C-alpha positions in Angstrom: 1.2 17.2 0.6 0.5 13.5 0.6 -3.1 12.2 0.4 -1.9 9.4 2.6 0.0 11.2 5.5 -0.8 8.5 8.0 1.5 6.1 6.0 4.6 8.3 6.0 4.0 9.8 9.5 3.0 6.8 11.5 5.6 4.3 10.2 9.4 4.3 9.7 10.9 4.4 6.3 10.7 0.6 6.1 7.8 -1.3 7.6 6.7 -5.0 7.9 3.7 -6.3 6.1 2.1 -6.6 9.5 2.4 -2.9 10.1 1.3 -1.8 6.7 -1.6 -4.2 6.0 -4.2 -2.5 8.3 -3.5 0.8 6.7 -4.2 -0.7 3.2 -7.2 -2.8 4.4 -5.2 -5.9 3.4 -3.9 -9.0 5.1 -0.1 -9.3 5.7 0.0 -12.1 3.3 -1.8 -9.9 0.7 0.9 -7.3 1.2 3.7 -9.9 0.7 2.1 -11.2 -2.5 1.8 -7.6 -3.8 5.5 -7.0 -2.9 6.4 -10.2 -4.9 4.4 -9.0 -7.8 6.0 -5.7 -7.8 2.8 -3.8 -7.1 3.9 -2.6 -3.6 7.4 -1.3 -3.2 9.4 -3.6 -1.0 12.6 -5.4 -0.4 13.3 -8.9 0.9 16.1 -9.0 3.6 17.1 -12.1 5.3 14.0 -13.9 4.1 11.6 -11.1 5.4 9.7 -8.5 3.3 9.9 -4.9 4.2 7.8 -2.2 2.5 9.3 1.1 1.4 6.7 3.3 3.2 7.5 6.6 1.5 7.5 5.0 -2.0 4.2 3.4 -1.3 2.7 6.7 -0.2 4.0 8.3 -3.4 2.7 5.4 -5.4 -0.7 5.8 -3.8 -0.7 9.6 -4.4 -0.3 8.8 -8.2 -2.9 6.2 -8.3 -6.3 7.0 -10.0 -8.8 8.0 -7.4 -12.0 5.9 -7.3 -15.0 7.8 -8.8 -17.4 8.0 -5.8 -19.9 10.2 -7.6 -22.3 9.3 -10.3 -24.2 6.1 -11.2 -22.8 2.7 -10.2 -22.6 0.4 -13.2 -24.8 -2.7 -13.0 -23.2 -6.1 -13.1 -25.2 -8.7 -15.0 
């Protein structure tokens, strides 16, 4: 079961950066930049980026989870 079911259930297999951005707390331009960098799975078709939603959900499932317990390191 995916930890990000809203990604794969609420969107089609391919989605625009505008559709994916709010789910990732990013701007559409940020999504495009991450696609170009290969950090978000996507494909450019006819000059427009489309995100592979299922691949993104799988990628996020494998991503390290943030440590929300314990002490927060101090930045000096």
